[in-house]
Backbone as a ProteinNet text record, in pm:
[ID]
protein_1_A
[PRIMARY]
MTTTTLSIRKYVPERWLDAIFPKNAPSTFDSLFDYIDNEFSTKKVYPPKEETFKALEYCAPEEIKVVIVGQDPYHGPNQAHGLAFSVPNGITIPPSLKNIIKEMGHDIGCGTPSSGNLESWAKQGVLLLNSSLTVVESKPGSHAKSGWQDLTDTLIQYISAQQKNVVFILWGSHAISKSTLIEDHKHLILTAPHPSPLSAYKGFFGCAHFSKTNAYLVDSGKSPIDWCLESPNLFSNV
[TERTIARY]
12722.4	12608.4	12533.1	12427.9	12293.8	12237.1	12196.4	12124.4	12076.2	11929.2	11859.4	11906.3	12056	12045.6	12160.8	12150.5	12206.7	12122.9	12142.5	12105.3	12027.5	11859.1	11827.8	11907.9	11977.7	12057.8	12151.9	12213.2	12272	12232.7	12091.1	12012.3	12004.7	12023.5	12002.2	12120.5	12050.9	12179.8	12270.8	12328.7	12483.3	12448.4	12390.3	12373	12277.2	12201.5	12108.6	12186.7	12246.3	12304.2	12300.7	12331.7	12313.9	12182.7	12094.1	11945.9	11913.7	11923.9	11903.8	11960.1	12119.9	12213	12270.4	12205	12313.9	12423	12521.8	12659.4	12635.5	12539.3	12537.9	12422.9	12368.6	12284.3	12309.5	12406.9	12402.7	12340.8	12279.2	12213.5	12062.5	12054.7	11867.4	11802.2	11826.6	11673.4	11741.7	11875.1	11902	11762.6	11677.2	11590.7	11477.1	11445.2	11385	11475.4	11542.2	11608.4	11636	11677.5	11679.7	11559.2	11422.6	11271.9	11273.8	11297.7	11273.7	11343.8	11478.1	11546	11478.1	11440.9	11388	11234.9	11162	11049.1	11086.4	11161	11210.4	11234.6	11316.6	11356.6	11230.4	11136.1	11040.9	10915.5	10853.8	10750.7	10764.1	10715.2	10690.4	10665.4	10730.8	10766.7	10745.5	10703.5	10702	10743.9	10810.1	10836.2	10989.9	11049	11201.7	11279.9	11370.2	11405	11560.7	11566.4	11674.7	11565.9	11459	11393.7	11347.1	11330.6	11320.6	11306.6	11411.2	11484.7	11516.3	11397.3	11413.8	11417.5	11299.6	11221.8	11392.3	11470	11562.2	11678.9	11693.9	11806.8	11833.8	11661.8	11676.7	11737.8	11727.7	11790.3	11838.2	11953.4	11997.9	11904.8	11938.5	11796.9	11780.9	11894.7	11926.8	11846.7	11822.6	11763.7	11642.8	11596.7	11404.8	11317.5	11240.5	11153.4	10992.9	10953.6	10808.8	10842.9	10773.1	10723.3	10610.1	10580.3	10444.9	10420.1	10371.4	10334.2	10222.7	10293.9	10135.6	10176.2	10081.7	10114.9	10163.7	10108.2	10194.4	10213.1	10295.6	10333.7	10202.4	10219.1	10088.1	10107.7	10037.9	10072.4	10018.9	9991.4	9994.3	10125.1	10087.3	10265.9	10267.6	10405.9	10412.3	10419.8	10345.9	10331	10399.3	10412.3	10518.3	10669.6	10735.8	10905.7	10913.6	10947.3	10965.2	10939.6	10819.6	10807.9	10649.6	10586.3	10444.6	10378.7	10235.9	10142.7	10176.1	10316.5	10365	10358.2	10333.2	10330.4	10426.4	10551.3	10629.2	10516.2	10594.5	10546.3	10488.4	10361.1	10315	10206.4	10172.3	10102.1	9974.2	9828.4	9733.8	9742.9	9679.5	9717.5	9575.1	9638.7	9558.1	9447.1	9359.6	9236	9287.6	9303.8	9382.5	9480.7	9584	9675.1	9541	9461.4	9351.6	9329.1	9297.7	9169.9	9355.4	9446.4	9560	9554.4	9589.9	9572.7	9452.2	9352.8	9241.5	9210.3	9281.6	9307.6	9387.1	9491.2	9609.6	9567	9492.2	9405.3	9336.1	9247.2	9126.9	9281.2	9348.9	9418.9	9523.3	9594.8	9710.3	9665.6	9598.3	9583.9	9650.8	9696.9	9761.1	9667.5	9728.6	9691.6	9678.7	9556.9	9582.8	9659.9	9794.2	9919.3	9885.6	9953.2	9954.6	9980.8	10063.3	10134.6	10154.5	10145.8	10133	10295.6	10396.5	10515.9	10564.1	10584.8	10600.4	10740.3	10849.7	10982.2	11011.8	10927.3	10973.4	10941.2	10896.9	10846	11007	11010.8	11124.4	11234.2	11267	11367.4	11419.8	11256.1	11245.2	11254.3	11329.8	11319.7	11166.9	11089.8	10960.4	10989	10979.8	10997	10909.6	10846.6	10727.5	10750.7	10701.2	10758	10670.4	10650.7	10544.7	10584.1	10513.9	10495.3	10625.7	10530.4	10568.8	10636.8	10815.8	10890.1	10840.4	10790.2	10753	10633.1	10574.2	10459.6	10423.6	10347	10359.7	10272	10253.6	10168.7	10034.9	9962.4	9842.2	9794.4	9880.4	9846.6	9878	9791.7	9781.9	9817.6	9931.6	9927.7	10004.5	10067.2	10134.8	10229.9	10336.1	10455.7	10485.8	10339.3	10262.7	10343.7	10364.4	10435.3	10525.1	10603	10745.7	10866	10807.8	10945.4	10979.1	10901.2	10908.7	10871.9	10761.1	10692	10839.3	10907	10959.1	11108.4	11133.5	11249.8	11185.9	11108.6	10999.2	10965	10934	10944.1	11062.1	11137.2	11254.2	11290.1	11295.9	11325.2	11235.8	11133.9	11038.5	11070.1	11117	11207.4	11320.1	11398.1	11547	11545.2	11439.7	11430.6	11361.7	11283.5	11177.5	11317.2	11401.1	11443.7	11609.1	11665.2	11763.2	11744.9	11631.9	11579.4	11473.4	11470.5	11382.3	11249.9	11168.3	11106.8	11040.9	11021.5	10988.5	10833.8	10782.8	10604.1	10594.1	10524	10490	10297.4	10307.6	10171.3	10093.7	10054.9	9974.6	9811.9	9779	9679.1	9590.4	9511.3	9411.2	9499.7	9392	9417.9	9571.4	9594.3	9732.6	9806.9	9829.4	9974.3	9964.1	9824.7	9820.9	9863.4	9867.3	9903.6	10048.7	10139.8	10312.7	10294	10164.6	10226.1	10322.5	10263.5	10351.9	10478	10540.4	10679	10741.6	10678.3	10699.2	10729.8	10839.7	10871	10783.4	10646.1	10520	10610.5	10632.4	10700.5	10815.6	10871.7	10966.8	10925.3	10842.8	10736.7	10606.3	10568.3	10417.7	10361.4	10279.3	10204.3	10090.7	10020.1	9920.1	9799.1	9698.2	9668.9	9523.7	9515.9	9342	9268	9150.9	9109.4	9232.2	9177.1	9301.7	9217.7	9334.1	9221.2	9170.8	9208.8	9112.5	8977.1	8871.8	8753.8	8708.4	8702.4	8625.6	8591.7	8707.2	8714.1	8748.5	8789.1	8817.5	8740.4	8602.9	8514.1	8462	8560.2	8554.4	8612.5	8711.4	8761.3	8894.8	8914.1	9057.4	9061.2	8933.1	8930.9	8921.9	8985.8	8944.3	9052.7	9166.3	9278.7	9349.3	9357.5	9435.4	9611.5	9662.9	9802.1	9929.2	9874.7	9972.5	10001.2	9895.2	9927.9	9973.4	9933.3	9968.4	10142	10157.2	10309.7	10398	10352.3	10482.3	10484.9	10359.8	10340.3	10411.8	10418.7	10498.3	10642.9	10701.6	10822.8	10869.2	10827.3	10882.2	10852.1	10760.5	10783.1	10934.9	10967.5	11080.8	11206.6	11174	11325.3	11367.7	11283.5	11318.9	11221.2	11279.6	11167.4	11066.2	10976.8	10834.2	10897.4	10762.2	10771.1	10685.2	10747.7	10650.6	10568.9	10446.6	10385.2	10305	10283.8	10268.3	10354.3	10246.2	10343.4	10398.7	10286.5	10321.8	10308.5	10190.9	10133.2	10166	10145.6	10248.4	10133	10208.2	10103.2	10047.6	9959.9	9875.1	9923.1	9971	9963.8	10135.6	10234	10317.9	10399.6	10323.8	10399.6	10396.7	10280.1	10244.8	10348.1
-5516.6	-5614.3	-5610	-5599.1	-5642.9	-5810.2	-5871.6	-5970	-5994	-5885.4	-5866.7	-5935.2	-5887.1	-5884.8	-6038.7	-6076.9	-6257.5	-6356.5	-6431.3	-6535.9	-6596.3	-6620.9	-6708.6	-6849.2	-6901.7	-6994.9	-6988.9	-6874.5	-6884	-6883	-6934.2	-6928	-7067.9	-7162.3	-7294.9	-7326.4	-7322.7	-7475.4	-7554.1	-7527.6	-7608.2	-7749.9	-7785.8	-7909.8	-8030.2	-7927.5	-7939.8	-7965.7	-7913.4	-7916.6	-8073.9	-8141.8	-8280.4	-8317.2	-8271.5	-8310.9	-8211.4	-8108.4	-7999.5	-8017.8	-8066.6	-8041.9	-8180.4	-8251.6	-8417.1	-8368.7	-8440.1	-8431.9	-8411	-8555.2	-8604.3	-8500.7	-8381	-8268.2	-8158.8	-8110.6	-7967.3	-7905.1	-7826.8	-7757.3	-7731.5	-7831.7	-7884.9	-7769.7	-7698.6	-7594.4	-7418.7	-7460.7	-7299.1	-7229.8	-7258.6	-7181.6	-7136.2	-7193.8	-7196	-7054.7	-7078.1	-6968.3	-6859.1	-6858.3	-6716.8	-6690	-6763	-6705.9	-6604.1	-6722.4	-6614.6	-6515.7	-6529.9	-6374.3	-6282.6	-6308.5	-6165.7	-6127.9	-6193.3	-6209.9	-6126	-6170.6	-6078.6	-5912.9	-5910.3	-5738.7	-5700.2	-5783.2	-5645.8	-5669.7	-5785.5	-5763.7	-5757.9	-5769.5	-5781.1	-5968	-5987.8	-6135.1	-6133.9	-6303	-6345.1	-6495.1	-6485.6	-6439.7	-6382	-6294.2	-6233.4	-6331.7	-6311.3	-6393.5	-6479.5	-6404.2	-6456.3	-6582.3	-6581.9	-6687.5	-6770.7	-6775.2	-6882.1	-7048	-7060.5	-7231.2	-7167.2	-7131.8	-7160.2	-7276.2	-7319.8	-7469.3	-7561.6	-7527.8	-7638.5	-7629.5	-7472.1	-7424.2	-7493.8	-7537.5	-7589.2	-7731.2	-7835	-7954.8	-7998.7	-8077.8	-8155.6	-8251.6	-8337.2	-8404.9	-8568.2	-8606.3	-8719.1	-8695.4	-8514.2	-8493	-8454.3	-8498.7	-8486.1	-8597.6	-8572.2	-8652.2	-8667.1	-8519.9	-8529	-8431.9	-8458.2	-8331.8	-8334	-8188.2	-8114.6	-8044	-8092.1	-8041.3	-7936.5	-7833.8	-7697.8	-7691.4	-7552.6	-7542.2	-7451.7	-7280.9	-7188.9	-7098.8	-7021.6	-6941.9	-6798.2	-6762	-6696.1	-6539.5	-6501	-6421.3	-6242.2	-6232.8	-6089.5	-6059.9	-5886.5	-5875.7	-5904.6	-5959.4	-6028.1	-6110.1	-6168.9	-6268.7	-6461	-6435.8	-6571	-6559.9	-6669.9	-6631.4	-6755.8	-6839.4	-6945.1	-7084	-7118.4	-7221.7	-7219.7	-7371.7	-7406.3	-7330.7	-7282.7	-7291.2	-7157.5	-7164.2	-7041.8	-6930.7	-6809.8	-6683.3	-6584.8	-6492.2	-6476.7	-6408	-6413	-6367.1	-6207.5	-6188.6	-6070.6	-6035.8	-6179.8	-6143.6	-6224.5	-6220.6	-6263.3	-6424	-6491.9	-6632.6	-6627.2	-6722	-6724.5	-6828.1	-6868.2	-6954.9	-7087.3	-7111	-7271.1	-7313.3	-7211.8	-7211.7	-7219.6	-7192.4	-7169.7	-7290.3	-7355.4	-7507.8	-7598.1	-7653.6	-7680.3	-7661	-7567.7	-7504.4	-7613.9	-7604.1	-7663	-7770	-7845.4	-8001.4	-8016.8	-7982.6	-7993.9	-7980.2	-7906.1	-7900.9	-8024.2	-8063.5	-8189.2	-8274.5	-8288.8	-8436.7	-8437.2	-8338.1	-8386.4	-8285.2	-8212.9	-8098.4	-7995.8	-7932.9	-7784.7	-7629.8	-7603.2	-7454.6	-7405.9	-7262.1	-7135.1	-7060.7	-7064.8	-6968.2	-6829.4	-6723.7	-6625	-6580	-6674.4	-6694.2	-6810	-6755	-6898.2	-6884	-6879	-6927.8	-7054.7	-7086.8	-7294.4	-7350.9	-7202.8	-7218.5	-7361.6	-7366.4	-7471.2	-7604.4	-7620.3	-7727.5	-7760.1	-7654.1	-7686.2	-7700.6	-7652.1	-7680.9	-7826.7	-7895.6	-8057.5	-8122.6	-8127.7	-8226.6	-8220.9	-8064.7	-8083.7	-7988.5	-8084.6	-7996.5	-7951.2	-7794.1	-7738.4	-7666.4	-7775.5	-7768.6	-7705.6	-7607.2	-7559.2	-7609.5	-7677.9	-7696.9	-7602.9	-7505.9	-7353.5	-7276.7	-7218.7	-7118.2	-7025.5	-6950	-6810.5	-6783.2	-6671.8	-6650.8	-6453.7	-6418.9	-6244.1	-6244.1	-6097.4	-6047.3	-6026.9	-6109.4	-6102.8	-6234.4	-6288.2	-6363.7	-6507.5	-6549.7	-6676	-6765.5	-6882	-6978.8	-6942.3	-6795.1	-6715.4	-6801.2	-6869.2	-6922.6	-7058.4	-7140.7	-7272.8	-7369.5	-7301.5	-7340.3	-7281.5	-7242.5	-7176.8	-7284.3	-7408	-7519.9	-7564.1	-7490.1	-7505.7	-7660.2	-7659.8	-7786.5	-7938.8	-7883.6	-7999.5	-7992.8	-7895.9	-7866.4	-7972.6	-7929.2	-7943.6	-8143.3	-8163.2	-8284.8	-8382.8	-8301	-8379	-8435.2	-8310.4	-8299.3	-8414	-8400.1	-8501.8	-8642.5	-8710.1	-8789.5	-8835.5	-8727.4	-8742	-8809.6	-8732.4	-8778.8	-8901.4	-8957.3	-9066.2	-9185.2	-9146.6	-9243.2	-9238	-9149.6	-9144	-9209.4	-9140	-9172.7	-9297.8	-9312.2	-9434.3	-9358.1	-9446.6	-9335.4	-9255.3	-9188.1	-9040.9	-8995.5	-8960.1	-8886.8	-8804	-8846.6	-8757.1	-8720	-8585.4	-8512.4	-8468.7	-8499.3	-8442.1	-8376.4	-8281.3	-8221.4	-8136.1	-8209.5	-8224.1	-8240.8	-8253.2	-8302.6	-8298.9	-8138.3	-8080.4	-8203.3	-8175.1	-8256.5	-8407.2	-8450.9	-8625.3	-8660	-8553.3	-8621.6	-8662.2	-8631.6	-8586	-8729.4	-8886.2	-8954.1	-9071.3	-9043.9	-9161.3	-9122.3	-8996.9	-9019.1	-9037.1	-9092.3	-9158.4	-9302.6	-9339.3	-9491.5	-9539.7	-9576.2	-9605.4	-9698	-9839.2	-9938.3	-9883.5	-9823.4	-9774.8	-9613.6	-9607.1	-9450.2	-9459.4	-9397.1	-9375.3	-9198.3	-9236.4	-9145.9	-9103.7	-8979	-8961.6	-8843.8	-8867.6	-8798.6	-8726.6	-8613.8	-8595.7	-8453.6	-8384.4	-8272.4	-8164.8	-8097.4	-7963.9	-7874.2	-7824.6	-7769.8	-7634.2	-7597	-7473.6	-7491.3	-7338.8	-7358	-7385.2	-7415.2	-7500.8	-7605.6	-7672.1	-7873.3	-7911.6	-7824.3	-7873.2	-8007.7	-7949.4	-8008.7	-8142.1	-8186.2	-8291.2	-8386.8	-8417.9	-8511.6	-8465.9	-8336.7	-8265.6	-8270.4	-8211.4	-8217.5	-8402.6	-8424.4	-8580.1	-8672.2	-8599.3	-8705.5	-8739.5	-8664.7	-8701.8	-8695.4	-8654.7	-8653.6	-8628.9	-8555.7	-8513.1	-8623	-8684.2	-8828	-8932.4	-8924.7	-9091.8	-9065.3	-8898.1	-8867.6	-8947	-8878.2	-8925.6	-9079.5	-9115.5	-9275.7	-9366.1	-9339.8	-9387.5	-9346.1	-9232.1	-9179.4	-9271.5	-9270.5	-9357.3	-9501.6	-9543.9	-9708.8	-9697.1	-9588.5	-9604.8	-9591.8	-9524.5	-9503.9	-9393	-9298.9	-9139.2	-9103.2	-8934	-8885.7	-8836.7	-8788.7	-8752	-8583.8	-8519.8	-8351.3	-8327.7	-8210.8	-8120.9	-8001.8	-8067.2	-7985.1	-7852.4	-7839.8	-7736.3	-7594.3	-7525	-7380.1	-7337.6	-7306.6	-7195.5	-7289.7	-7347.1	-7392.7	-7512.6	-7607.1	-7718	-7782.6	-7952.4	-8062.1	-8088.7	-8149.3	-8208.2	-8362.5	-8398.1	-8562	-8586.3	-8463.4	-8534.6	-8651.9	-8741.3	-8924.5	-8965.3	-8908.3	-8981.7	-9050.4
2523.4	2461.9	2624.7	2622.7	2643.7	2698.4	2768.7	2767.2	2652.4	2701.1	2557.6	2425.5	2369.2	2283.3	2187.4	2310.4	2301.6	2230.8	2165.1	2104	2205.4	2180.5	2287.2	2317	2193.7	2229.6	2357.1	2391.1	2517.6	2616.6	2620.7	2758.7	2824.2	2683.7	2726.8	2868.9	2952.3	3048.2	2988.2	3066	2960.8	3023	3147	3133.9	3022.1	3016.7	2883.9	2729.8	2680	2610.5	2529.1	2590.3	2508.4	2454.7	2556.8	2518	2388	2386.7	2302.4	2128.1	2125.5	2067.7	2046	2022.5	1997.9	1908.1	1928	1871.9	1688	1693.8	1551.2	1448.1	1554.7	1495.3	1557.2	1571.3	1626.4	1591.9	1499	1432.7	1425.5	1482.9	1426.4	1451.3	1569.6	1627.5	1600	1479.5	1442.7	1369.7	1308.3	1233	1352.4	1469.8	1577.9	1641.2	1670.9	1766.7	1684	1557.8	1486.1	1423.7	1454.4	1441.1	1581	1671	1779.5	1849.8	1817	1848.3	1745.7	1633	1505.9	1625.4	1713.3	1734.3	1849.8	1968.3	2047.2	2007.2	1887	1858.1	1803.9	1724.9	1647.4	1753.3	1869.2	1942.3	2035.6	2191.9	2314.4	2288.6	2362.8	2362.2	2532.1	2563.3	2715	2683.7	2780.8	2935.9	2855.3	2937.1	2940.5	2840.6	2755.3	2689.6	2779.7	2882.4	2957.5	3045.1	3075.1	3133.5	3064.3	2923.1	2806.7	2877.8	2926.5	2952.6	3156.8	3189	3333.4	3419	3314.7	3354.1	3377.7	3283.1	3310.1	3379	3428.9	3531.6	3641.5	3704.8	3840.3	3833.1	3774.1	3802.4	3648.8	3673.1	3567.1	3526.8	3417.6	3337.3	3468.1	3520.1	3567.7	3714.2	3759.7	3882	3875.2	3703.7	3724.8	3790.5	3880.7	3927.6	3843.6	3848.3	3801.2	3646.4	3571.5	3452.5	3415.8	3484.1	3417.5	3292.3	3180.4	3069.8	3033.8	3013.6	3030.8	2841	2797.9	2637.4	2616.1	2669.2	2628.3	2763.4	2776.4	2865.7	2891	2986.3	3031.4	2903.1	2876.5	2792.3	2795.4	2923.3	3009.1	3049.7	3051.6	3177.9	3276.1	3325.9	3398.5	3483.1	3399.8	3414.1	3437.8	3285.8	3243.5	3308.3	3370.9	3405.9	3370.2	3302.9	3236.5	3274.3	3394.4	3461.3	3435.5	3373.2	3334.9	3454.7	3412.3	3538.9	3640.2	3660	3781.7	3721.8	3861.4	3810.6	3913.4	3910.9	4033.3	4118.1	4207.5	4343.5	4354.5	4403.3	4399.2	4250.4	4160.5	4017.7	4088.2	4060.1	4088.4	4023.4	4105.3	4054	3939.7	3844.8	3731.4	3782.2	3697.8	3721.4	3724.3	3627.2	3597.4	3733.9	3782.5	3887.4	4013.1	4026.5	4123.5	4158.6	4022.6	4082.5	4087.6	4027.2	4108.6	4245.9	4270.9	4421.8	4503.2	4456.8	4532.5	4503.2	4426.3	4398.4	4516.2	4544.6	4645.1	4749.2	4771	4876.9	4922.6	4827.4	4842.3	4880.2	4778.3	4766.8	4876.4	4954.1	5008.7	5137.9	5135.8	5244	5256.4	5151.9	5134	5142.1	5216.2	5258.3	5135.1	5178.6	4986.5	5034	4894.5	4888.3	4886.2	4924.2	4890.2	4769.1	4701.5	4562.6	4534.6	4371.5	4286.4	4201.4	4281.6	4245.4	4263.5	4146.6	4168.2	4182.1	4209.6	4226.4	4311.9	4410.5	4498.5	4488.3	4364	4293.8	4171.5	4119.6	4057.4	4126.4	4187.7	4303.1	4361.5	4352.8	4423.4	4270.6	4171.6	4038.2	3980.1	3993	3887.8	3762.5	3657.3	3545	3493.9	3513.1	3461.6	3329.1	3205.8	3095.7	3017.2	2936	2853.4	2701.8	2628.4	2504.7	2384.4	2417	2366.7	2515.5	2421	2542.8	2547.9	2445.7	2415.9	2361.8	2377.8	2302.6	2312.8	2176.1	2176.9	2262	2343.2	2399.5	2369.2	2408	2424.2	2297.3	2271.3	2138.8	2157.9	2251.2	2299.8	2143	2182.5	2056.9	1940.4	1998.6	1864.2	1795	1902.7	1881.8	1830.6	1884.9	1861.6	1754.8	1627	1506.2	1483	1566.6	1527.8	1540.7	1617.6	1603.9	1741.5	1849.4	1981.9	2005.7	1977.1	2014.7	1952.5	1843.9	1846.2	1926.1	1985.4	2083.7	2235.5	2245.9	2375.8	2383.2	2254.7	2240.1	2228.1	2184.3	2215.5	2354.5	2429.2	2595.5	2619.7	2646.1	2680.8	2637.9	2558.3	2482.7	2528.4	2563.8	2637.2	2761	2826.3	2966.3	2987.7	2882.2	2913	2855.2	2752.7	2740.5	2817	2885.4	2994.1	3110.8	3178.3	3327.1	3318.3	3464.1	3478.7	3636.9	3637.5	3720.9	3793.8	3597.6	3632	3602.8	3713.5	3665.2	3614.3	3442.7	3365.6	3362.5	3418.7	3448.7	3353.4	3286.3	3133	3195	3187.2	3204.7	3069.9	3016.3	2871.6	2793.9	2639.9	2549.6	2447.1	2491.4	2439.9	2491.1	2592.3	2703.7	2671.1	2692.7	2689.1	2564.4	2471.8	2327.9	2350	2422.1	2452.3	2507.4	2526.7	2627.3	2514.1	2393.9	2280.5	2285	2347.6	2343.5	2461.4	2561	2682.8	2722.1	2693.5	2737	2870	2850.8	2950.7	3076.5	3027.6	3056.8	3200.8	3197.4	3288.1	3341.5	3382.5	3410.1	3444.1	3527.8	3564.6	3450.5	3393.8	3299.9	3362.7	3450.9	3501.9	3394.1	3354.6	3300.8	3311.3	3268.4	3394.1	3251.6	3272.3	3189.7	3262.1	3207.4	3174.7	3303.4	3422.9	3525	3503.4	3363.5	3374.1	3393.9	3407	3483.4	3338.9	3238.7	3125.7	3171.5	3169.9	3207.1	3355.5	3447.4	3568	3630.5	3592.2	3682.1	3570.7	3498.6	3407.1	3443	3537.6	3594.5	3666.2	3685.7	3710.3	3885.3	3921	4059.6	4083.6	4178.2	4197	4176.9	4046.6	4016.6	4119.9	4213.4	4341.6	4264.2	4162.7	4151.5	4197.9	4278	4411.4	4490.9	4532.6	4605.1	4549.7	4437	4316.4	4321.4	4256	4247	4389.1	4457.8	4602.4	4615.9	4618.7	4603.2	4549	4438.9	4331.1	4341.2	4359	4386.5	4444.6	4602.6	4754	4677.2	4672.4	4618.6	4514.1	4418.2	4329.4	4413.2	4553.1	4588.5	4659.4	4599.1	4567	4691.9	4718.9	4827	4789.7	4830.3	4783	4768.3	4675.5	4644	4737.6	4860.4	4951.5	4839.6	4778.7	4656.8	4756.7	4873	4946.5	4937.5	4902.7	4888.2	4960	5074.8	5209.6	5318	5309.4	5433.5	5454.4	5562.6	5576	5523.8	5505.8	5449.5	5557	5551.7	5648.5	5624.8	5527	5485.3	5403.7	5453.4	5461.8	5429	5506.8	5487.5	5375.1	5306.4	5190.7	5108.2
[MASK]
++++++++++++++++++++++++++++++++++++++++++++++++++++++++++++++++++++++++++++++++++++++++++++++++++++++++++++++++++++++++++++++++++++++++++++++++++++++++++++++++++++++++++++++++++++++++++++++++++++++++++++++++++++++++++++++++++++++++++++++

């Protein structure tokens, strides 16, 4: 059996099983997984099945410091690899990510990287979570009503309930709507317009979410995130 024929359920990292399959409701997402398995067998779906839960692979729930909520994976060839806003090395940096990088430069002095791969963030406890974890090629939003949002909402609620002093970064109205899932008295919620070229100038630029996140983490006794992807952070002591 090849990895692509395995049920997508098999790719959920073991340390996240309790979050997705609570013992009192182990079959909650069976219909979702059956549907997505069928989509993979009949259509071109991104990211690859084995990378669907990649955002969860880097950290256990208790290691999460920051959650950044996206919407859909990229729907073009070779772009999506399981991390919201991120693209693999060697892939052209998409417009929204270009604006994120631009704001990082303004906010904390990061240089412009050659790659838009955000794995270095994930390795530090930044959960790059799309609301839908898969998409059909060239069809944005194609899996938005499949049940993924119920699953990712469950993850957000789980992190909010089980952890303390997590920063939730919500860009755009879709992500901001998730704020109702978060216990705001025990976490920091940062909101701004989406970094898309259509809305970045409406308040995303200048939001200073990277420096605000690190200041909160340090005040909470946690180590800050090194946001810079390649060039040194000129304000690494923030």
